[in-house]
C-alpha positions as CSV (number, residue, x, y, z in Angstrom):
1,M,0.1,0.1,-0.1
2,K,1.3,3.4,-1.0
3,E,1.2,6.4,2.0
4,V,-1.7,8.4,1.6
5,S,-1.2,11.9,3.3
6,V,-3.7,13.7,5.4
7,A,-4.0,16.7,2.5
8,E,-5.1,13.9,0.1
9,M,-7.6,12.3,2.2
10,L,-9.1,15.7,2.8
11,G,-9.4,16.7,-0.6
12,K,-11.1,13.3,-1.8
13,A,-13.5,13.8,1.3
14,V,-14.4,17.4,0.6
15,A,-14.6,16.5,-3.4
16,R,-17.1,13.7,-2.7
17,V,-19.1,15.9,-0.3
18,A,-18.9,18.4,-2.9
19,A,-20.1,16.3,-5.5
20,V,-23.1,14.7,-3.4
21,S,-24.6,18.2,-2.4
22,G,-24.1,19.5,-6.1
23,G,-26.1,16.5,-7.2
24,I,-28.8,17.1,-4.7
25,A,-29.0,20.3,-5.5
26,V,-29.9,19.7,-9.2
27,L,-32.3,17.5,-7.9
28,V,-34.0,19.8,-5.7
29,W,-33.7,22.9,-8.7
30,V,-35.1,20.3,-11.3
31,T,-38.2,19.3,-9.0
32,W,-38.2,23.1,-8.1
33,V,-39.0,23.9,-11.5
34,M,-41.2,21.0,-12.6
35,L,-43.5,22.0,-9.8
36,D,-43.3,25.4,-11.1
37,L,-44.0,24.8,-14.7
38,K,-46.9,22.3,-13.3
39,H,-48.6,25.2,-11.6
40,L,-47.8,28.3,-13.5
41,Q,-47.3,27.4,-16.7
42,S,-44.9,30.1,-17.6
43,G,-41.8,28.6,-18.6
44,F,-38.6,27.9,-16.6
45,T,-37.7,30.2,-13.3
46,L,-35.1,30.5,-11.0
47,P,-35.8,29.7,-7.4
């Protein structure tokens, strides 16, 4: 096994958290837009 530095471990953890939160944010935004379209029928809006 090769040595893994603390910085590298932290970097990977931060990257994973950022990717997961980004994915969740996109899902929430798409859901928001779909609900908005269903209720308003006025095109895409930013929350």
